[in-house]
Each structure stands twice: as C-alpha cells, then as structure tokens.
PDB file of N, CA, C and O in Angstrom:
ATOM      1  N   MET A   1     235.854  95.754  65.282  1.00  0.00           N
ATOM      2  CA  MET A   1     236.203  97.019  65.890  1.00  0.00           C
ATOM      3  C   MET A   1     236.960  96.728  67.174  1.00  0.00           C
ATOM      4  O   MET A   1     236.575  95.852  67.948  1.00  0.00           O
ATOM      5  N   GLY A   2     238.032  97.462  67.393  1.00  0.00           N
ATOM      6  CA  GLY A   2     238.829  97.291  68.593  1.00  0.00           C
ATOM      7  C   GLY A   2     238.165  97.891  69.818  1.00  0.00           C
ATOM      8  O   GLY A   2     237.165  98.603  69.726  1.00  0.00           O
ATOM      9  N   ARG A   3     238.744  97.586  70.958  1.00  0.00           N
ATOM     10  CA  ARG A   3     238.184  98.083  72.228  1.00  0.00           C
ATOM     11  C   ARG A   3     238.162  99.600  72.289  1.00  0.00           C
ATOM     12  O   ARG A   3     237.204 100.185  72.794  1.00  0.00           O
ATOM     13  N   ALA A   4     239.210 100.247  71.779  1.00  0.00           N
ATOM     14  CA  ALA A   4     239.256 101.713  71.822  1.00  0.00           C
ATOM     15  C   ALA A   4     238.118 102.308  71.004  1.00  0.00           C
ATOM     16  O   ALA A   4     237.462 103.253  71.441  1.00  0.00           O
ATOM     17  N   GLY A   5     237.885 101.755  69.817  1.00  0.00           N
ATOM     18  CA  GLY A   5     236.804 102.255  68.973  1.00  0.00           C
ATOM     19  C   GLY A   5     235.442 102.062  69.605  1.00  0.00           C
ATOM     20  O   GLY A   5     234.593 102.951  69.544  1.00  0.00           O
ATOM     21  N   LYS A   6     235.226 100.897  70.217  1.00  0.00           N
ATOM     22  CA  LYS A   6     233.953 100.630  70.893  1.00  0.00           C
ATOM     23  C   LYS A   6     233.752 101.588  72.062  1.00  0.00           C
ATOM     24  O   LYS A   6     232.674 102.157  72.238  1.00  0.00           O
ATOM     25  N   ALA A   7     234.804 101.756  72.856  1.00  0.00           N
ATOM     26  CA  ALA A   7     234.711 102.653  74.011  1.00  0.00           C
ATOM     27  C   ALA A   7     234.457 104.086  73.553  1.00  0.00           C
ATOM     28  O   ALA A   7     233.639 104.795  74.140  1.00  0.00           O
ATOM     29  N   LEU A   8     235.163 104.509  72.504  1.00  0.00           N
ATOM     30  CA  LEU A   8     234.993 105.871  71.999  1.00  0.00           C
ATOM     31  C   LEU A   8     233.587 106.080  71.452  1.00  0.00           C
ATOM     32  O   LEU A   8     232.957 107.101  71.728  1.00  0.00           O
ATOM     33  N   LYS A   9     233.102 105.136  70.691  1.00  0.00           N
ATOM     34  CA  LYS A   9     231.754 105.242  70.124  1.00  0.00           C
ATOM     35  C   LYS A   9     230.712 105.395  71.229  1.00  0.00           C
ATOM     36  O   LYS A   9     229.816 106.233  71.132  1.00  0.00           O
ATOM     37  N   GLN A  10     230.832 104.587  72.272  1.00  0.00           N
ATOM     38  CA  GLN A  10     229.883 104.648  73.381  1.00  0.00           C
ATOM     39  C   GLN A  10     229.976 105.975  74.128  1.00  0.00           C
ATOM     40  O   GLN A  10     228.954 106.560  74.487  1.00  0.00           O
ATOM     41  N   VAL A  11     231.191 106.448  74.360  1.00  0.00           N
ATOM     42  CA  VAL A  11     231.373 107.716  75.080  1.00  0.00           C
ATOM     43  C   VAL A  11     230.788 108.876  74.281  1.00  0.00           C
ATOM     44  O   VAL A  11     230.090 109.725  74.835  1.00  0.00           O
ATOM     45  N   LEU A  12     231.068 108.913  72.990  1.00  0.00           N
ATOM     46  CA  LEU A  12     230.529 109.998  72.168  1.00  0.00           C
ATOM     47  C   LEU A  12     229.009 109.985  72.200  1.00  0.00           C
ATOM     48  O   LEU A  12     228.377 111.037  72.298  1.00  0.00           O
ATOM     49  N   ARG A  13     228.425 108.799  72.119  1.00  0.00           N
ATOM     50  CA  ARG A  13     226.963 108.678  72.150  1.00  0.00           C
ATOM     51  C   ARG A  13     226.416 109.097  73.513  1.00  0.00           C
ATOM     52  O   ARG A  13     225.492 109.906  73.594  1.00  0.00           O
ATOM     53  N   GLN A  14     226.982 108.550  74.573  1.00  0.00           N
ATOM     54  CA  GLN A  14     226.448 108.792  75.912  1.00  0.00           C
ATOM     55  C   GLN A  14     226.557 110.255  76.334  1.00  0.00           C
ATOM     56  O   GLN A  14     225.668 110.775  77.009  1.00  0.00           O
ATOM     57  N   TYR A  15     227.638 110.914  75.939  1.00  0.00           N
ATOM     58  CA  TYR A  15     227.859 112.298  76.368  1.00  0.00           C
ATOM     59  C   TYR A  15     227.498 113.317  75.291  1.00  0.00           C
ATOM     60  O   TYR A  15     227.783 114.504  75.445  1.00  0.00           O
ATOM     61  N   SER A  16     226.879 112.868  74.210  1.00  0.00           N
ATOM     62  CA  SER A  16     226.462 113.747  73.111  1.00  0.00           C
ATOM     63  C   SER A  16     227.616 114.613  72.609  1.00  0.00           C
ATOM     64  O   SER A  16     227.460 115.811  72.373  1.00  0.00           O
ATOM     65  N   ILE A  17     228.767 113.983  72.455  1.00  0.00           N
ATOM     66  CA  ILE A  17     229.942 114.658  71.912  1.00  0.00           C
ATOM     67  C   ILE A  17     230.020 114.272  70.439  1.00  0.00           C
ATOM     68  O   ILE A  17     229.944 113.090  70.101  1.00  0.00           O
ATOM     69  N   THR A  18     230.169 115.256  69.569  1.00  0.00           N
ATOM     70  CA  THR A  18     230.245 114.954  68.144  1.00  0.00           C
ATOM     71  C   THR A  18     231.666 114.558  67.760  1.00  0.00           C
ATOM     72  O   THR A  18     232.638 114.912  68.427  1.00  0.00           O
ATOM     73  N   GLN A  19     231.750 113.820  66.675  1.00  0.00           N
ATOM     74  CA  GLN A  19     233.067 113.466  66.148  1.00  0.00           C
ATOM     75  C   GLN A  19     233.843 114.731  65.812  1.00  0.00           C
ATOM     76  O   GLN A  19     235.050 114.805  66.043  1.00  0.00           O
ATOM     77  N   ASN A  20     233.149 115.725  65.265  1.00  0.00           N
ATOM     78  CA  ASN A  20     233.804 116.981  64.910  1.00  0.00           C
ATOM     79  C   ASN A  20     234.335 117.696  66.149  1.00  0.00           C
ATOM     80  O   ASN A  20     235.445 118.229  66.130  1.00  0.00           O
ATOM     81  N   GLN A  21     233.559 117.710  67.215  1.00  0.00           N
ATOM     82  CA  GLN A  21     233.990 118.358  68.455  1.00  0.00           C
ATOM     83  C   GLN A  21     235.261 117.704  68.988  1.00  0.00           C
ATOM     84  O   GLN A  21     236.187 118.397  69.407  1.00  0.00           O
ATOM     85  N   LEU A  22     235.308 116.382  68.973  1.00  0.00           N
ATOM     86  CA  LEU A  22     236.499 115.680  69.434  1.00  0.00           C
ATOM     87  C   LEU A  22     237.678 115.974  68.518  1.00  0.00           C
ATOM     88  O   LEU A  22     238.784 116.235  68.992  1.00  0.00           O
ATOM     89  N   ALA A  23     237.448 115.933  67.206  1.00  0.00           N
ATOM     90  CA  ALA A  23     238.526 116.183  66.242  1.00  0.00           C
ATOM     91  C   ALA A  23     239.110 117.585  66.406  1.00  0.00           C
ATOM     92  O   ALA A  23     240.329 117.755  66.392  1.00  0.00           O
ATOM     93  N   VAL A  24     238.250 118.581  66.560  1.00  0.00           N
ATOM     94  CA  VAL A  24     238.721 119.962  66.733  1.00  0.00           C
ATOM     95  C   VAL A  24     239.529 120.081  68.017  1.00  0.00           C
ATOM     96  O   VAL A  24     240.584 120.715  68.032  1.00  0.00           O
ATOM     97  N   THR A  25     239.043 119.480  69.084  1.00  0.00           N
ATOM     98  CA  THR A  25     239.754 119.531  70.364  1.00  0.00           C
ATOM     99  C   THR A  25     241.113 118.854  70.259  1.00  0.00           C
ATOM    100  O   THR A  25     242.082 119.301  70.872  1.00  0.00           O
ATOM    101  N   MET A  26     241.185 117.769  69.478  1.00  0.00           N
ATOM    102  CA  MET A  26     242.450 117.051  69.303  1.00  0.00           C
ATOM    103  C   MET A  26     243.353 117.704  68.265  1.00  0.00           C
ATOM    104  O   MET A  26     244.551 117.425  68.224  1.00  0.00           O
ATOM    105  N   GLY A  27     242.786 118.575  67.421  1.00  0.00           N
ATOM    106  CA  GLY A  27     243.560 119.198  66.359  1.00  0.00           C
ATOM    107  C   GLY A  27     243.839 118.258  65.196  1.00  0.00           C
ATOM    108  O   GLY A  27     244.891 118.332  64.560  1.00  0.00           O
ATOM    109  N   ILE A  28     242.871 117.363  64.921  1.00  0.00           N
ATOM    110  CA  ILE A  28     243.028 116.402  63.825  1.00  0.00           C
ATOM    111  C   ILE A  28     241.824 116.492  62.897  1.00  0.00           C
ATOM    112  O   ILE A  28     240.847 117.180  63.195  1.00  0.00           O
ATOM    113  N   ASP A  29     241.902 115.797  61.781  1.00  0.00           N
ATOM    114  CA  ASP A  29     240.800 115.750  60.834  1.00  0.00           C
ATOM    115  C   ASP A  29     239.700 114.829  61.364  1.00  0.00           C
ATOM    116  O   ASP A  29     239.983 113.788  61.957  1.00  0.00           O
ATOM    117  N   ARG A  30     238.453 115.221  61.146  1.00  0.00           N
ATOM    118  CA  ARG A  30     237.325 114.425  61.628  1.00  0.00           C
ATOM    119  C   ARG A  30     237.305 113.029  61.029  1.00  0.00           C
ATOM    120  O   ARG A  30     236.793 112.101  61.656  1.00  0.00           O
ATOM    121  N   SER A  31     237.844 112.860  59.845  1.00  0.00           N
ATOM    122  CA  SER A  31     237.838 111.537  59.214  1.00  0.00           C
ATOM    123  C   SER A  31     238.607 110.512  60.048  1.00  0.00           C
ATOM    124  O   SER A  31     238.281 109.326  60.023  1.00  0.00           O
ATOM    125  N   ASN A  32     239.622 110.960  60.783  1.00  0.00           N
ATOM    126  CA  ASN A  32     240.346 110.038  61.674  1.00  0.00           C
ATOM    127  C   ASN A  32     239.427 109.522  62.773  1.00  0.00           C
ATOM    128  O   ASN A  32     239.402 108.325  63.061  1.00  0.00           O
ATOM    129  N   VAL A  33     238.677 110.424  63.380  1.00  0.00           N
ATOM    130  CA  VAL A  33     237.739 110.033  64.437  1.00  0.00           C
ATOM    131  C   VAL A  33     236.686 109.092  63.858  1.00  0.00           C
ATOM    132  O   VAL A  33     236.329 108.093  64.483  1.00  0.00           O
ATOM    133  N   SER A  34     236.196 109.410  62.673  1.00  0.00           N
ATOM    134  CA  SER A  34     235.194 108.566  62.026  1.00  0.00           C
ATOM    135  C   SER A  34     235.725 107.153  61.807  1.00  0.00           C
ATOM    136  O   SER A  34     235.002 106.184  62.038  1.00  0.00           O
ATOM    137  N   ARG A  35     236.956 107.020  61.374  1.00  0.00           N
ATOM    138  CA  ARG A  35     237.549 105.690  61.154  1.00  0.00           C
ATOM    139  C   ARG A  35     237.642 104.902  62.458  1.00  0.00           C
ATOM    140  O   ARG A  35     237.406 103.694  62.474  1.00  0.00           O
ATOM    141  N   TRP A  36     237.982 105.582  63.543  1.00  0.00           N
ATOM    142  CA  TRP A  36     238.078 104.897  64.841  1.00  0.00           C
ATOM    143  C   TRP A  36     236.703 104.423  65.284  1.00  0.00           C
ATOM    144  O   TRP A  36     236.534 103.278  65.705  1.00  0.00           O
ATOM    145  N   VAL A  37     235.717 105.318  65.186  1.00  0.00           N
ATOM    146  CA  VAL A  37     234.365 105.008  65.654  1.00  0.00           C
ATOM    147  C   VAL A  37     233.718 103.917  64.802  1.00  0.00           C
ATOM    148  O   VAL A  37     232.999 103.066  65.325  1.00  0.00           O
ATOM    149  N   ASN A  38     233.970 103.938  63.507  1.00  0.00           N
ATOM    150  CA  ASN A  38     233.368 102.953  62.603  1.00  0.00           C
ATOM    151  C   ASN A  38     234.142 101.652  62.548  1.00  0.00           C
ATOM    152  O   ASN A  38     233.692 100.690  61.927  1.00  0.00           O
ATOM    153  N   GLY A  39     235.298 101.608  63.186  1.00  0.00           N
ATOM    154  CA  GLY A  39     236.061 100.376  63.271  1.00  0.00           C
ATOM    155  C   GLY A  39     236.925 100.060  62.074  1.00  0.00           C
ATOM    156  O   GLY A  39     237.486  98.967  61.993  1.00  0.00           O
ATOM    157  N   SER A  40     237.048 100.988  61.140  1.00  0.00           N
ATOM    158  CA  SER A  40     237.892 100.703  59.980  1.00  0.00           C
ATOM    159  C   SER A  40     239.371 100.904  60.289  1.00  0.00           C
ATOM    160  O   SER A  40     240.238 100.484  59.523  1.00  0.00           O
ATOM    161  N   ARG A  41     239.650 101.554  61.424  1.00  0.00           N
ATOM    162  CA  ARG A  41     241.036 101.754  61.842  1.00  0.00           C
ATOM    163  C   ARG A  41     241.079 101.906  63.359  1.00  0.00           C
ATOM    164  O   ARG A  41     240.239 102.589  63.946  1.00  0.00           O
ATOM    165  N   ASP A  42     242.055 101.270  63.985  1.00  0.00           N
ATOM    166  CA  ASP A  42     242.237 101.412  65.428  1.00  0.00           C
ATOM    167  C   ASP A  42     243.179 102.575  65.706  1.00  0.00           C
ATOM    168  O   ASP A  42     244.161 102.758  64.987  1.00  0.00           O
ATOM    169  N   PRO A  43     242.893 103.367  66.747  1.00  0.00           N
ATOM    170  CA  PRO A  43     243.817 104.446  67.096  1.00  0.00           C
ATOM    171  C   PRO A  43     245.117 103.874  67.660  1.00  0.00           C
ATOM    172  O   PRO A  43     245.117 102.829  68.310  1.00  0.00           O
ATOM    173  N   SER A  44     246.207 104.565  67.407  1.00  0.00           N
ATOM    174  CA  SER A  44     247.496 104.160  67.973  1.00  0.00           C
ATOM    175  C   SER A  44     247.475 104.404  69.477  1.00  0.00           C
ATOM    176  O   SER A  44     246.572 105.063  69.992  1.00  0.00           O
ATOM    177  N   ALA A  45     248.462 103.875  70.172  1.00  0.00           N
ATOM    178  CA  ALA A  45     248.564 104.106  71.621  1.00  0.00           C
ATOM    179  C   ALA A  45     248.682 105.600  71.905  1.00  0.00           C
ATOM    180  O   ALA A  45     248.097 106.104  72.864  1.00  0.00           O
ATOM    181  N   GLU A  46     249.435 106.300  71.073  1.00  0.00           N
ATOM    182  CA  GLU A  46     249.578 107.753  71.233  1.00  0.00           C
ATOM    183  C   GLU A  46     248.236 108.450  71.031  1.00  0.00           C
ATOM    184  O   GLU A  46     247.899 109.374  71.770  1.00  0.00           O
ATOM    185  N   ALA A  47     247.469 108.010  70.030  1.00  0.00           N
ATOM    186  CA  ALA A  47     246.162 108.610  69.769  1.00  0.00           C
ATOM    187  C   ALA A  47     245.192 108.340  70.914  1.00  0.00           C
ATOM    188  O   ALA A  47     244.379 109.203  71.246  1.00  0.00           O
ATOM    189  N   VAL A  48     245.263 107.152  71.524  1.00  0.00           N
ATOM    190  CA  VAL A  48     244.393 106.845  72.667  1.00  0.00           C
ATOM    191  C   VAL A  48     244.660 107.830  73.801  1.00  0.00           C
ATOM    192  O   VAL A  48     243.723 108.317  74.434  1.00  0.00           O
ATOM    193  N   ALA A  49     245.924 108.124  74.057  1.00  0.00           N
ATOM    194  CA  ALA A  49     246.276 109.104  75.095  1.00  0.00           C
ATOM    195  C   ALA A  49     245.749 110.489  74.724  1.00  0.00           C
ATOM    196  O   ALA A  49     245.280 111.227  75.589  1.00  0.00           O
ATOM    197  N   GLU A  50     245.825 110.840  73.445  1.00  0.00           N
ATOM    198  CA  GLU A  50     245.317 112.140  72.994  1.00  0.00           C
ATOM    199  C   GLU A  50     243.795 112.200  73.069  1.00  0.00           C
ATOM    200  O   GLU A  50     243.231 113.249  73.381  1.00  0.00           O
ATOM    201  N   ILE A  51     243.131 111.086  72.786  1.00  0.00           N
ATOM    202  CA  ILE A  51     241.672 111.020  72.925  1.00  0.00           C
ATOM    203  C   ILE A  51     241.291 111.271  74.379  1.00  0.00           C
ATOM    204  O   ILE A  51     240.387 112.055  74.667  1.00  0.00           O
ATOM    205  N   LYS A  52     241.982 110.604  75.286  1.00  0.00           N
ATOM    206  CA  LYS A  52     241.713 110.776  76.715  1.00  0.00           C
ATOM    207  C   LYS A  52     241.892 112.234  77.127  1.00  0.00           C
ATOM    208  O   LYS A  52     241.050 112.791  77.832  1.00  0.00           O
ATOM    209  N   ASP A  53     242.982 112.848  76.691  1.00  0.00           N
ATOM    210  CA  ASP A  53     243.233 114.253  77.037  1.00  0.00           C
ATOM    211  C   ASP A  53     242.158 115.176  76.463  1.00  0.00           C
ATOM    212  O   ASP A  53     241.699 116.093  77.143  1.00  0.00           O
ATOM    213  N   ALA A  54     241.760 114.935  75.223  1.00  0.00           N
ATOM    214  CA  ALA A  54     240.733 115.767  74.596  1.00  0.00           C
ATOM    215  C   ALA A  54     239.393 115.602  75.304  1.00  0.00           C
ATOM    216  O   ALA A  54     238.687 116.583  75.537  1.00  0.00           O
ATOM    217  N   LEU A  55     239.045 114.371  75.644  1.00  0.00           N
ATOM    218  CA  LEU A  55     237.790 114.144  76.360  1.00  0.00           C
ATOM    219  C   LEU A  55     237.808 114.815  77.727  1.00  0.00           C
ATOM    220  O   LEU A  55     236.778 115.305  78.190  1.00  0.00           O
ATOM    221  N   THR A  56     238.965 114.841  78.374  1.00  0.00           N
ATOM    222  CA  THR A  56     239.088 115.526  79.665  1.00  0.00           C
ATOM    223  C   THR A  56     238.778 117.008  79.498  1.00  0.00           C
ATOM    224  O   THR A  56     238.108 117.603  80.343  1.00  0.00           O
ATOM    225  N   ARG A  57     239.261 117.604  78.413  1.00  0.00           N
ATOM    226  CA  ARG A  57     239.000 119.030  78.170  1.00  0.00           C
ATOM    227  C   ARG A  57     237.528 119.284  77.842  1.00  0.00           C
ATOM    228  O   ARG A  57     236.985 120.337  78.175  1.00  0.00           O
ATOM    229  N   ILE A  58     236.890 118.319  77.191  1.00  0.00           N
ATOM    230  CA  ILE A  58     235.477 118.482  76.829  1.00  0.00           C
ATOM    231  C   ILE A  58     234.582 118.203  78.031  1.00  0.00           C
ATOM    232  O   ILE A  58     233.715 119.009  78.370  1.00  0.00           O
ATOM    233  N   GLN A  59     234.799 117.052  78.674  1.00  0.00           N
ATOM    234  CA  GLN A  59     234.001 116.650  79.840  1.00  0.00           C
ATOM    235  C   GLN A  59     234.754 115.542  80.564  1.00  0.00           C
ATOM    236  O   GLN A  59     234.916 114.442  80.036  1.00  0.00           O
ATOM    237  N   SER A  60     235.207 115.835  81.764  1.00  0.00           N
ATOM    238  CA  SER A  60     236.092 114.901  82.468  1.00  0.00           C
ATOM    239  C   SER A  60     235.458 113.531  82.707  1.00  0.00           C
ATOM    240  O   SER A  60     236.154 112.517  82.654  1.00  0.00           O
ATOM    241  N   SER A  61     234.167 113.485  82.966  1.00  0.00           N
ATOM    242  CA  SER A  61     233.542 112.179  83.200  1.00  0.00           C
ATOM    243  C   SER A  61     233.527 111.334  81.926  1.00  0.00           C
ATOM    244  O   SER A  61     233.550 110.106  82.007  1.00  0.00           O
ATOM    245  N   ALA A  62     233.489 111.961  80.763  1.00  0.00           N
ATOM    246  CA  ALA A  62     233.569 111.220  79.500  1.00  0.00           C
ATOM    247  C   ALA A  62     234.932 110.564  79.376  1.00  0.00           C
ATOM    248  O   ALA A  62     235.042 109.427  78.917  1.00  0.00           O
ATOM    249  N   SER A  63     235.961 111.274  79.783  1.00  0.00           N
ATOM    250  CA  SER A  63     237.319 110.734  79.750  1.00  0.00           C
ATOM    251  C   SER A  63     237.450 109.547  80.694  1.00  0.00           C
ATOM    252  O   SER A  63     238.059 108.535  80.348  1.00  0.00           O
ATOM    253  N   GLU A  64     236.879 109.673  81.879  1.00  0.00           N
ATOM    254  CA  GLU A  64     236.938 108.586  82.859  1.00  0.00           C
ATOM    255  C   GLU A  64     236.236 107.334  82.329  1.00  0.00           C
ATOM    256  O   GLU A  64     236.751 106.226  82.474  1.00  0.00           O
ATOM    257  N   ASP A  65     235.070 107.507  81.717  1.00  0.00           N
ATOM    258  CA  ASP A  65     234.353 106.358  81.154  1.00  0.00           C
ATOM    259  C   ASP A  65     235.119 105.748  79.991  1.00  0.00           C
ATOM    260  O   ASP A  65     235.164 104.525  79.855  1.00  0.00           O
ATOM    261  N   PHE A  66     235.720 106.583  79.152  1.00  0.00           N
ATOM    262  CA  PHE A  66     236.510 106.067  78.033  1.00  0.00           C
ATOM    263  C   PHE A  66     237.622 105.157  78.542  1.00  0.00           C
ATOM    264  O   PHE A  66     237.807 104.052  78.033  1.00  0.00           O
ATOM    265  N   VAL A  67     238.352 105.616  79.533  1.00  0.00           N
ATOM    266  CA  VAL A  67     239.457 104.819  80.083  1.00  0.00           C
ATOM    267  C   VAL A  67     238.918 103.535  80.707  1.00  0.00           C
ATOM    268  O   VAL A  67     239.475 102.459  80.490  1.00  0.00           O
ATOM    269  N   ARG A  68     237.845 103.641  81.477  1.00  0.00           N
ATOM    270  CA  ARG A  68     237.269 102.460  82.137  1.00  0.00           C
ATOM    271  C   ARG A  68     236.816 101.429  81.107  1.00  0.00           C
ATOM    272  O   ARG A  68     237.122 100.243  81.230  1.00  0.00           O
ATOM    273  N   TRP A  69     236.085 101.887  80.092  1.00  0.00           N
ATOM    274  CA  TRP A  69     235.577 100.958  79.084  1.00  0.00           C
ATOM    275  C   TRP A  69     236.694 100.398  78.215  1.00  0.00           C
ATOM    276  O   TRP A  69     236.636  99.242  77.795  1.00  0.00           O
ATOM    277  N   PHE A  70     237.697 101.201  77.948  1.00  0.00           N
ATOM    278  CA  PHE A  70     238.807 100.736  77.107  1.00  0.00           C
ATOM    279  C   PHE A  70     239.671  99.725  77.846  1.00  0.00           C
ATOM    280  O   PHE A  70     240.029  98.691  77.281  1.00  0.00           O
ATOM    281  N   LEU A  71     240.010 100.003  79.091  1.00  0.00           N
ATOM    282  CA  LEU A  71     240.954  99.161  79.822  1.00  0.00           C
ATOM    283  C   LEU A  71     240.310  98.036  80.623  1.00  0.00           C
ATOM    284  O   LEU A  71     240.880  96.950  80.729  1.00  0.00           O
ATOM    285  N   TYR A  72     239.141  98.279  81.183  1.00  0.00           N
ATOM    286  CA  TYR A  72     238.609  97.336  82.163  1.00  0.00           C
ATOM    287  C   TYR A  72     237.325  96.639  81.762  1.00  0.00           C
ATOM    288  O   TYR A  72     237.256  95.410  81.794  1.00  0.00           O
ATOM    289  N   GLU A  73     236.331  97.380  81.394  1.00  0.00           N
ATOM    290  CA  GLU A  73     235.033  96.774  81.108  1.00  0.00           C
ATOM    291  C   GLU A  73     234.438  97.401  79.858  1.00  0.00           C
ATOM    292  O   GLU A  73     233.827  98.468  79.925  1.00  0.00           O
ATOM    293  N   PRO A  74     234.612  96.747  78.726  1.00  0.00           N
ATOM    294  CA  PRO A  74     234.074  97.303  77.483  1.00  0.00           C
ATOM    295  C   PRO A  74     232.574  97.534  77.590  1.00  0.00           C
ATOM    296  O   PRO A  74     231.872  96.778  78.262  1.00  0.00           O
ATOM    297  N   PRO A  75     232.077  98.587  76.922  1.00  0.00           N
ATOM    298  CA  PRO A  75     230.636  98.835  76.966  1.00  0.00           C
ATOM    299  C   PRO A  75     229.893  97.660  76.352  1.00  0.00           C
ATOM    300  O   PRO A  75     230.358  97.049  75.391  1.00  0.00           O
ATOM    301  N   SER A  76     228.745  97.356  76.913  1.00  0.00           N
ATOM    302  CA  SER A  76     227.972  96.235  76.381  1.00  0.00           C
ATOM    303  C   SER A  76     227.334  96.648  75.068  1.00  0.00           C
ATOM    304  O   SER A  76     227.034  97.819  74.836  1.00  0.00           O
ATOM    305  N   GLU A  77     227.140  95.673  74.232  1.00  0.00           N
ATOM    306  CA  GLU A  77     226.495  95.924  72.944  1.00  0.00           C
ATOM    307  C   GLU A  77     225.133  95.264  72.941  1.00  0.00           C
ATOM    308  O   GLU A  77     224.768  94.568  71.994  1.00  0.00           O
ATOM    309  N   THR A  78     224.386  95.487  74.003  1.00  0.00           N
ATOM    310  CA  THR A  78     223.078  94.857  74.130  1.00  0.00           C
ATOM    311  C   THR A  78     222.037  95.658  73.381  1.00  0.00           C
ATOM    312  O   THR A  78     222.213  96.843  73.098  1.00  0.00           O
ATOM    313  N   GLU A  79     220.965  94.991  73.074  1.00  0.00           N
ATOM    314  CA  GLU A  79     219.852  95.643  72.406  1.00  0.00           C
ATOM    315  C   GLU A  79     219.134  96.535  73.413  1.00  0.00           C
ATOM    316  O   GLU A  79     219.158  96.261  74.613  1.00  0.00           O
ATOM    317  N   PRO A  80     218.493  97.603  72.931  1.00  0.00           N
ATOM    318  CA  PRO A  80     217.670  98.404  73.839  1.00  0.00           C
ATOM    319  C   PRO A  80     216.598  97.526  74.470  1.00  0.00           C
ATOM    320  O   PRO A  80     216.143  96.560  73.857  1.00  0.00           O
ATOM    321  N   GLU A  81     216.198  97.854  75.678  1.00  0.00           N
ATOM    322  CA  GLU A  81     215.245  97.033  76.425  1.00  0.00           C
ATOM    323  C   GLU A  81     213.963  96.757  75.652  1.00  0.00           C
ATOM    324  O   GLU A  81     213.423  95.653  75.731  1.00  0.00           O
ATOM    325  N   GLU A  82     213.461  97.748  74.899  1.00  0.00           N
ATOM    326  CA  GLU A  82     212.190  97.544  74.224  1.00  0.00           C
ATOM    327  C   GLU A  82     212.276  96.523  73.091  1.00  0.00           C
ATOM    328  O   GLU A  82     211.245  95.996  72.673  1.00  0.00           O
ATOM    329  N   THR A  83     213.482  96.226  72.579  1.00  0.00           N
ATOM    330  CA  THR A  83     213.617  95.244  71.503  1.00  0.00           C
ATOM    331  C   THR A  83     214.308  93.973  71.955  1.00  0.00           C
ATOM    332  O   THR A  83     214.448  93.033  71.173  1.00  0.00           O
ATOM    333  N   LYS A  84     214.737  93.929  73.191  1.00  0.00           N
ATOM    334  CA  LYS A  84     215.480  92.778  73.687  1.00  0.00           C
ATOM    335  C   LYS A  84     214.557  91.571  73.828  1.00  0.00           C
ATOM    336  O   LYS A  84     213.456  91.674  74.371  1.00  0.00           O
ATOM    337  N   GLN A  85     215.017  90.446  73.338  1.00  0.00           N
ATOM    338  CA  GLN A  85     214.258  89.212  73.418  1.00  0.00           C
ATOM    339  C   GLN A  85     214.716  88.415  74.634  1.00  0.00           C
ATOM    340  O   GLN A  85     215.900  88.442  74.969  1.00  0.00           O
ATOM    341  N   PRO A  86     213.806  87.707  75.303  1.00  0.00           N
ATOM    342  CA  PRO A  86     214.211  86.907  76.460  1.00  0.00           C
ATOM    343  C   PRO A  86     215.149  85.779  76.038  1.00  0.00           C
ATOM    344  O   PRO A  86     215.043  85.248  74.933  1.00  0.00           O
ATOM    345  N   ASP A  87     216.067  85.421  76.936  1.00  0.00           N
ATOM    346  CA  ASP A  87     217.012  84.347  76.651  1.00  0.00           C
ATOM    347  C   ASP A  87     216.312  83.002  76.527  1.00  0.00           C
ATOM    348  O   ASP A  87     216.659  82.195  75.665  1.00  0.00           O
ATOM    349  N   ASN A  88     215.340  82.762  77.376  1.00  0.00           N
ATOM    350  CA  ASN A  88     214.600  81.501  77.367  1.00  0.00           C
ATOM    351  C   ASN A  88     213.112  81.813  77.274  1.00  0.00           C
ATOM    352  O   ASN A  88     212.418  81.855  78.290  1.00  0.00           O
ATOM    353  N   PRO A  89     212.623  82.031  76.055  1.00  0.00           N
ATOM    354  CA  PRO A  89     211.207  82.385  75.946  1.00  0.00           C
ATOM    355  C   PRO A  89     210.322  81.249  76.444  1.00  0.00           C
ATOM    356  O   PRO A  89     210.606  80.072  76.218  1.00  0.00           O
ATOM    357  N   VAL A  90     209.271  81.617  77.108  1.00  0.00           N
ATOM    358  CA  VAL A  90     208.324  80.640  77.642  1.00  0.00           C
ATOM    359  C   VAL A  90     207.033  80.780  76.851  1.00  0.00           C
ATOM    360  O   VAL A  90     206.485  81.873  76.710  1.00  0.00           O
ATOM    361  N   GLU A  91     206.566  79.660  76.342  1.00  0.00           N
ATOM    362  CA  GLU A  91     205.320  79.684  75.590  1.00  0.00           C
ATOM    363  C   GLU A  91     204.168  79.498  76.567  1.00  0.00           C
ATOM    364  O   GLU A  91     204.120  78.516  77.308  1.00  0.00           O
ATOM    365  N   LEU A  92     203.255  80.435  76.560  1.00  0.00           N
ATOM    366  CA  LEU A  92     202.090  80.357  77.430  1.00  0.00           C
ATOM    367  C   LEU A  92     200.934  79.756  76.646  1.00  0.00           C
ATOM    368  O   LEU A  92     200.586  80.223  75.561  1.00  0.00           O
ATOM    369  N   LYS A  93     200.344  78.705  77.220  1.00  0.00           N
ATOM    370  CA  LYS A  93     199.208  78.051  76.572  1.00  0.00           C
ATOM    371  C   LYS A  93     197.977  78.290  77.426  1.00  0.00           C
ATOM    372  O   LYS A  93     198.011  78.151  78.648  1.00  0.00           O
ATOM    373  N   PRO A  94     196.891  78.653  76.761  1.00  0.00           N
ATOM    374  CA  PRO A  94     195.671  78.882  77.543  1.00  0.00           C
ATOM    375  C   PRO A  94     195.181  77.573  78.157  1.00  0.00           C
ATOM    376  O   PRO A  94     195.286  76.508  77.549  1.00  0.00           O
ATOM    377  N   THR A  95     194.654  77.670  79.350  1.00  0.00           N
ATOM    378  CA  THR A  95     194.084  76.492  80.006  1.00  0.00           C
ATOM    379  C   THR A  95     192.581  76.503  79.796  1.00  0.00           C
ATOM    380  O   THR A  95     191.950  77.557  79.868  1.00  0.00           O
ATOM    381  N   ASN A  96     192.014  75.355  79.540  1.00  0.00           N
ATOM    382  CA  ASN A  96     190.567  75.255  79.308  1.00  0.00           C
ATOM    383  C   ASN A  96     189.895  74.586  80.453  1.00  0.00           C
ATOM    384  O   ASN A  96     188.677  74.412  80.439  1.00  0.00           O
TER     385      ASN A  96
END
C-alpha cells in the first residue's frame, strides 16, 4: 500500500469518516476510495489533491493530518498497546 493509502486509511479511522462520506463529498464512486484504502490502487496526484479538498470540507483537521502523514510522517502501523509485545522480553525466574 502506498503512502497516500496508508495516510487515508488512518485519517478515515481516526476521524470516523466513512468511505462513502468521502466518496460523496468527492463526487466519485465509493469503490475508488475502497481501492485506495485497501491498497489495491494508489490515488493519482490529482486524486490526492481532491482527497485533501474533500477532507477539508468534512473536517479540516482530518485534511491537515492526511497531508502531514502523506508527505512527512506516515502513520505508524504499531500494534495496539494491549497486544504489543516487548522488544526485549525479560524472563523472570523465581528466587529460592
């Protein structure tokens, strides 16, 4: 999945924006948004600009995060804290 798709997926999740809501705002078919989010197709440069504009109309902070994650710092794909495993697990042994 490209950076735009990753950034878009994270923004939609974080701001509770549906793929349908974005598609309607952009005036496109929802299947296009689904392809971007699922990584089967990357949006064109023109589509990235349209995504940004649509997100601005829906919620300006979502648009700002999309641009930041797309251009500068991609969203992390870390596990949720409750399932995250330590990098260097330490085995504790009982002392007698």
